[in-house]
N, C-alpha and C positions, 0 to 999 in steps of 0.2 A: 816486257811491259805487263803482261798478265800476272807474272809472278810478283812484280812490285805492287800491283793493286791488291793481290791477295795478302801480302804482308801488311798493307795499310789497314785492310778490314780486320785482320787478326789483332793488330794493335788496338783498334777501336773496340773489339770484343773484349779484350783484356781489361780495358778501362771500365766498360759497362759491368763486367763481372765483379771487378774490385768494388764498384759502388754498391753492388747488391750484397756483398759479404759483410753485413753488419754484425757487430758483436755486442754483448751486454754492456761492455765498458763504454760504448758509444752513447749510452743513455744515462741521464743524470739520476734516474730513480729506478730501483729494482725491488720487486717483492716476490717472495717464494710462494709457490702454489702447491696445494694438496689436492689430489684427485681421488674420486671414488666412483663406484658404479661401472657400467659397461662402456668401454671405449669403442673404437679409437677416437671418437669425437667427444669433446668435453665442453660444457657450457659454464661460463663464469659470470656471475652478477658483479659487475665492476663497481667497487666501493667509490663513493664520491671523493673520499680523501685521496685515493689514488688518481682518479680522473683529473683532479685539480693540479697534479704534478706535471701534466702534459704541457708541452710548449706550443701545441697547435690545437686550435679550437675544435677542428673536426677529427681529432685523435689520429691524424696521419702518422704521428710518431709513436704509436703503440706497437709493440712486438711481443711475441711469446718465444722463449728459448728453451731448449732441452739442456741436459747436464753438460753436453759437449759444446754448448754455446751456438748450436745451430738454430736458425730461425724456423718457426713452425708456420704452416699455412693456417690462416685464420680468416674469420668473417666477423663483422659487427652487426648486431641486431639493434637498430636504433629507430626511433620515430620522432616526428615533430608534430606539434599541434596543427600545423598547416596541412600536413599530409594525412593525418589520422582520420579514419572513418568517423563522421559526426554522429553515428548511431541512428536508430530508428525509433520514432515516437509511437506509442500505443495508447489509445484510449481504453481504459479498463473500468469495470463495474466496481462500485464500492457499497458496503453495507454497514449500517450503524451498529455499534456495540453498546447496548444499554446495561446498566447495573443498578441495583438499589443504592440509594444515597448513603445508607449506613453499612454497606457491604464491606467486610474486612478484606476480601480478596480484590486485588486490583484488576485482574483479567476476568471479564464476565464469562459465565458459562452460557453456551448458546446451543440451539438446535439448528442443524444445517440441512438443507435440501439441495442436492446437486444432481446433475445429469450423469450418465454413465461415463462421459469423458472427463468428469471432474469440474465442469463449469457450475458455478454457484447459481442457484435459482432463488433461494430464500434463506435468510439468517434471522432467527428469532431468539429472544431470551429463553433460557431453559425453564423459567417459572414466570407466571403472569404477574406483571407489575401494575399497580394502580396509578392513576394520574397523580403527579406530584411526588411519587416515590422514585421514579426512574431518573437516572443521570446518564447523559451521553459520555461514555468513557473513552471511546475511540472509534476506529473504523477498520473493517476487514476488506482487503483488496483482492480481487480475483485476477491473478496473473497466469492462470492455467493455459491460456492460449499463446503465451509467449515462450517460444522454445529457444531462448538465447539468454546469456548472462545479463543481469539487470545492472545498469550503471547509474541511473538517476531517477529520482522521484520528483514530480512537479505537481504542486497543490495550489488550489485557489479556494477561497472560502468567503462567506458572506461578509459584507462590508461593515456591519455593526460590530464585528470583533476585531478591533485594532490592537496593536501591541505585539508582544512576542508569543509564539506558540512553541512549546517544547514537548517532545514526545519520544517514546522508545519505539524501535523498529524490530520486529521479530519475523522470521520466515519459517515456512513449513511446507511440506509436500502432502501431508495427510490430515491436517487440521487437529492433530493430536500431539505431535512432538514439535516444539518450537525452538528455533535457534536465534540467539540475539544477533542483531545486525547493527548494533550501536544506537546512537541517538540522532534525532532530527530536530532542526530548528528553522522555523519560518517566521516572518515578521511583516507587519504593515505599520509604518510610522509616519508621522508628519513632523517636518523640521523646517523652520523658516519658510512657511508657505509652500514647501515642496513635499511631495509624497514619495516615500522611499519604501519599496516593497522587495521582499526576498521570498521567492517561491520554490527554489530548487534545493534538493537535499541529495548529497552523494550517497550511492549505494556501493557495496563491496565488489561488484562485478561477478556475482554468483547467480546461479539459476534457482528459482523457487516458484511453486505453483500459487502460493498465497503469502500475503504480507499482512501483519497485524500492527496497527499504530495505536498505542495507548498513551493518553495525555498525562504529562507530569505537571506542567504549569501553563495555564491554569488547570484546576482539577477536572474540568469538563472540557470536552472537545468542541470545536466550532462546527458549524454546518458546512460541509464541503460542497462546492459548486462545480469543481472540475478536478479530475485525477488523471495524470499521465505517467507512464513509465517509459524510460528510454533504455533500449537494449543495444548491445554491440554484437557484431558478427562473431560467433563462437570460434571461427577460424582465425580471428584477428583481435584477440583480447588485448587491450592496451597494456604496455609495460607499466609497472607501478612507479609512483613518484618516490624520489629519495630526497631527504631534507638535509640541509647543511647545518653546521654549527652556527651559533649566533655570531653576527657580524656587527661590530660597533659602528655607530653612526656619528655624524658631525652636523653642526648647525651654524650657519653664518648669519642668519637672521630669524626672528621669531616666526614660528609656524612653517619653517622649511628645513627639511632634514635630508642628508645625502649619505649614501653608502657606496663603498668601492668593493667590487668583487675581485677575487684573485685573478680570474681570466674571463674572457668573453664566454657567456653561457646562454643556452636556450632556456631561459627561466619560464616556468609555467605557473608558479604560485609564490607569493611572499606572505610572510607572517610577521606582523609588527607587534613588538612588545608594548602592552598597555599596563603600566605599573599601578595606576591609581584606580580605585573603584569609582563608579559613577562618572566615567569619562565617556564623552560622546564627540566624535570627530568626523565630519564629512571631509574626505580627502581626495586628492588627485595624484596618481602615480605616473612619473615620467622616467624614461630611460634613454641611454645612449651607449655607443660602443667605446667612445674615447672623448676626451675633453674638448677636442677641436670641433666636434660635431654638435649641432643643436639638439636640445632636448625634444623627445617625441613622447606625446601623451600615450600611455599604455592602458590605463583604466582609471575609473573613479568609483567611489563607494562610500559606505558609512562604516566606520570602525567604532566599537563601543565595548565597554565593560560596566555593566549595570547590575546592581544588587536587587534581586527580587526574591521574596520569601526566604531571606537569609542565605541565598545562593547567588553567585556571580554568573550572569549571562554574558558570554563573551563572543564577539565577532571581530576577529583580528586578522582575517585573511583577505587577500585580493588575488583574483585570477588574472593571469596573463595568457598570451597566446603563442608562447614559444619563441618570441623575438630574441635575437642574440644581443645581450647587453652586458656591460661591465660596470656601469655606473647607474644608480637609481636615485631618484629624488621624489620625496613625498611632500606635497603642499597641503597644509591643513587649514580649513575654514575655522578660525578660532572663535567664531560665535558660539560654537558648542563647548567651549572651555579649553580646547587644545589638548595636547599630549604632554605638556610640561616643558620646562626650559631645557632639560637635558635630553639629548637625542636618544630615542629608543633604540634598542638592539633589533636586528632583523634576521630572520631565517628565510632562505629561498629553497625552492624545490625544482628539480629538473627531472625529466623522464629517465628512468633507469636505462643503462646501457649493458648489453650482454655481449661477451666475447666468446665465440665458438671457435675452437682450434682442433686441428687434426694432430694427435700425438704421434710424433715420429722420433725414433731413437729412444734412449734411456732417460728416465727422470733422475732427480727431481726437475720439475719445470719451473720457470720463473717468468714473470711479466715485467716488461721494461717500458718506461715512458720518459720523455724529457729530452728531445733532440729537435731543435728548430730547423735542421737542414735536411732531414731525410724526407723521402717522398712516400706517399701512401702505398701500402702493400696489401691491404685487405681484399679478399675475394668476395664476390656475391655468394650468398648462402647456397643458391642452386648449383654453383660451381664447386663449392667446398664439399657439399653433401649431395651425391647423385640422387635423383628422384625425391628431392626435398619437398616436404609439405609442412606447413606451420605446426601441426599437431605433433610432428616428430621431435620438436625441441624438448618436450617434456620427457622423452625417453632417453635422451643423451646422458652420458656420464656427467658428473658434477665436479667442477673445480672451485676451490675457495682460496682466498688469501689467508695464509697461515697466521698472519699477525697484522693488525691494523697499524703497527709501527712500520712506517715506510722506510726501507733501506735506501738511503741516498748516498751517492758517491760524493767524496769531498770535491770541492770546486777545483782544486789543483789537479786531482786525478782525471776529472772530467775534461778539463781544459787540455791536459796532456793527451788524452785519448783522441779528442777532436783534432788537436794540432797534428798528432801523428797521422791520423787519417787524411788530413788535408795535404800534408807533405807527400804522402803516398800517391794521392790523386794528382798533385801537381807534377810529380815525376813521371807518372804514366801519361798525362796529357802532353808533357814535353816530348816523350818518345813518339807519341802520335803526330805531333806537329812537325818534328824532325822528319818523320816518315813522309808526311805530305809534302814538305819542302823538297825532300830528295826525289820524290816521284815527279814533282813539278819540274825540277832541274833536268831529270832524265827525259821527260816529255819535250822540254824546250830544246834539249840537245838533239833529239831525234828529228824534230821539225827543221832544225837548221842544217842538219847533215845533207849534203847534196846527194841526189839519187845516183846510184851506181850506173856506169856506162855499160850498155849492152854490146 
């Protein structure tokens, strides 16, 4: 009897092992990888074009193989807007930057007084300006007390300055050498008896002791009433956003546009094409995972493309919070003129995904996705890399997709591979069932056998 049970467990083990022995041919899409740097662990920034080939939203069908077709141990570094650290807000000091009205240089020369720790005490023009000659060109922000990467700038200003405010952002650690951090735009508008305000500006997620804001439009800066900086934990800097190619939309009635995404994705931002200048559109964005579900409102806001001083001022993005959606619908309040009869194109952004794998066996290595039947196989990072710490990610070797051209198996080959695997599983399950039936018959026979006479 014990021997029969052992045979049954052996048959079950064979079935489970066969299920784990996946091969590249079991997956619809394969891409070659190139590795560099120090192993044996390698980190891959997964291109969105490859991610979209997956057949499972959570990337359970992702695998890494070596040259012999052996699956590699791997982990996924992912995050969602719901689980991400919201950051820490800091109140900071700000100092006006004045310059002469007829000055040729945009950045004012200033005299700075600071403490031994670098905290600013006073900022004054380098030369005395008389009343009527000075113009407020911008503001100098003291971030020396923040020992973390800066993610967002939040401004408020006096109410008499409505409209758009555009300015450049520069960063420095010594007040002598400045690095550009892009442009910022805030706004305070009135539309249909509603007040619409935009106070937040995204920063690149780097550290700096000082920030300098210099106004482009209008030429003089407004009087600030509040300045805040949001920082993130340096041990948990958010992964970057990756943007899709343009997706064509459709429209079934005026002022309503829909888009279909390739798969369900945790979308965090969308960008709507605004073709015509001087377009202003209050909008509401809704989403859902499939057509049978009701629409859920995701966000609302004001999209515009306005010409000011011979330049277009554009706000064409809406922020989401990482909900999984496959369909999007934009409803436009056409009192602002709308976005035109033709549905605009749309781009969407998702948080980047990193694949970390332990290279075993000989290369070249390849990444495979596209199998709706396989189960998840990724490990926690702490299991894959002993004594793992977030800062260790930057020291790992690097893997890259050799070509954006995705290598996809023909449908016939993929179907045959899946069919072959299914027949093998069916045969092994048949062996297991026969073993169980045989064991049951033996047990029944033993129970019916009369006891031996003593």
